[in-house]
N, C-alpha and C positions, 0 to 999 in steps of 0.2 A: 463459050461458056465453059467453065471447068466441070469435070466427072469428080462425083464424090462416091466414095463407098461407104456403104450401110451395114449393120449386122444387128439381127434382132438378138437381145438379151433372152426370149423366152425359147424360139424354136432354132435359133442357130443360122439361119439364113443370112447370107450374104450377098448382096448386089450392088451395082453400080448404076446411077443415075445422073444424067446431063441437067445441071440445073443453071440459071442464072445467079449471080452475085447478090441480088435482090431477092431471090425466092426463100421462102422460110424452110428451113431443115423438115425431113420427112420424121413424123414420129410414130405413123401406123404401120405395123408390118402387113406385106401385100398376102404372106401367106397364111400366118395365123391371125392375123387382125388385132393382135393386141399392141397398146403403145409402148414398146420398148425397143423402139430403134436408136441406135447411137451411130455417130460418125465414125469410120476408122481411119486413122490417120496412118499414112506410110511415111517412112523416111525418104527424102529428095536427094537423088545423087548430084553432089556437086564435086567438080573437079577444078582445083587451084593451080594454075600454071606460072612458074615463076622461078 
């Protein structure tokens, strides 16, 4: 299962959550309870050899 990072736009808390591909994205912040969560996308390190 992949690990997704979320950040709350209201209180700024950031956390990681392990979810299935078929699970719905989280929307409610566990800290402040507001519906302002967004997924945080991080760059993936790729090395090309050749």
